[in-house]
C-alpha positions in Angstrom: 95.6 163.9 271.1 94.1 161.5 273.7 96.3 159.4 275.9 95.8 155.7 275.6 94.9 153.6 278.7 97.3 150.7 279.4 96.3 147.5 281.1 99.0 145.0 282.1 98.0 141.3 282.2 99.1 138.9 284.9 101.3 136.8 282.6 103.4 139.8 281.7 103.8 140.8 285.3 104.9 137.3 286.4 107.5 137.2 283.6 108.7 140.7 284.2 109.2 140.1 287.9 111.2 136.9 287.2 113.5 138.8 284.9 114.0 141.7 287.3 114.7 139.2 290.2 117.2 137.4 288.1 118.8 140.7 287.0 119.1 141.7 290.7 120.7 138.5 291.8 123.1 138.2 288.8 123.9 141.8 287.9 122.8 144.1 290.7 120.7 147.1 291.3 121.9 149.2 288.4 120.6 146.6 285.9 117.2 146.5 287.7 117.1 150.3 287.4 117.8 149.9 283.7 115.0 147.4 283.3 112.5 149.7 285.1 113.6 152.8 283.2 113.3 151.0 279.8 109.9 149.7 280.8 108.7 153.2 281.8 110.0 154.6 278.5 108.1 152.0 276.5 104.9 152.6 278.5 105.2 156.3 277.9 105.6 155.8 274.2 102.6 153.4 274.1 100.4 156.1 275.8 101.3 158.5 273.0 101.7 156.2 270.0 100.1 152.8 270.6 100.9 151.7 267.0 104.5 152.9 267.1 106.0 149.5 267.5 106.1 146.8 264.7 103.9 143.8 264.5 105.3 140.5 265.8 105.7 138.3 262.7 105.4 135.0 264.6 102.0 135.9 265.8 100.2 137.2 262.7 97.9 134.3 262.4 96.1 135.3 265.6 95.7 139.0 266.1 97.6 142.2 265.4 100.2 141.7 268.2 103.0 144.3 268.4 106.3 144.0 270.2 108.6 146.5 271.9 112.2 145.4 272.5 113.4 145.8 276.1 116.9 145.1 277.4 118.0 143.8 273.9 116.9 140.2 274.5 113.3 140.6 275.4 110.1 141.8 273.7 107.0 143.2 275.4 104.0 141.7 273.5 100.9 143.9 273.4 97.9 144.7 271.3 96.0 147.9 270.7 92.2 148.0 270.7 91.3 151.2 268.8 87.6 151.0 269.7 88.2 151.3 273.4 91.6 153.2 273.0 93.2 150.5 275.2 96.7 148.9 275.1 96.9 145.5 276.7 100.4 144.3 277.6 100.0 140.6 277.6 103.4 138.9 277.7 107.2 139.3 278.0 109.1 137.2 275.5 112.7 136.1 275.7 113.9 136.4 272.1 116.5 133.6 272.7 113.8 131.0 273.2 112.2 128.8 270.6 109.4 130.7 268.7 107.1 127.6 269.2 106.9 128.5 272.8 105.7 132.0 271.9 103.0 130.4 269.7 101.8 128.1 272.6 101.6 131.1 274.9 99.7 133.1 272.3 97.1 130.4 272.1 96.5 130.8 275.8 96.3 134.6 275.4 93.8 134.2 272.6 91.4 132.3 274.9 91.1 135.2 277.3 87.7 136.9 277.2 89.0 140.4 276.3 89.2 139.5 272.6 
């Protein structure tokens, strides 16, 4: 079995860093360690089984986006390109927010030239 390449987009990195910074200021280093450990577990699973997480129902009208839950209230949004054997992690979504915001962000993601 071939390991999948993972590319992380800027939008995801910005959101992830914001969440980790907030976690550090509000909850401390242990919570930051938990964030990083969960993220690494998800990345490892994506390398082995890129289709192992379910589709994101709110985004089905665009592309086959999938989502991995991290820290109970967040979802890592990604898609898998089978032709190039590549996973693109494109966004980090706070599940407590209005789904309309996710749709607006998805429109911006769709305009990227990697589609």
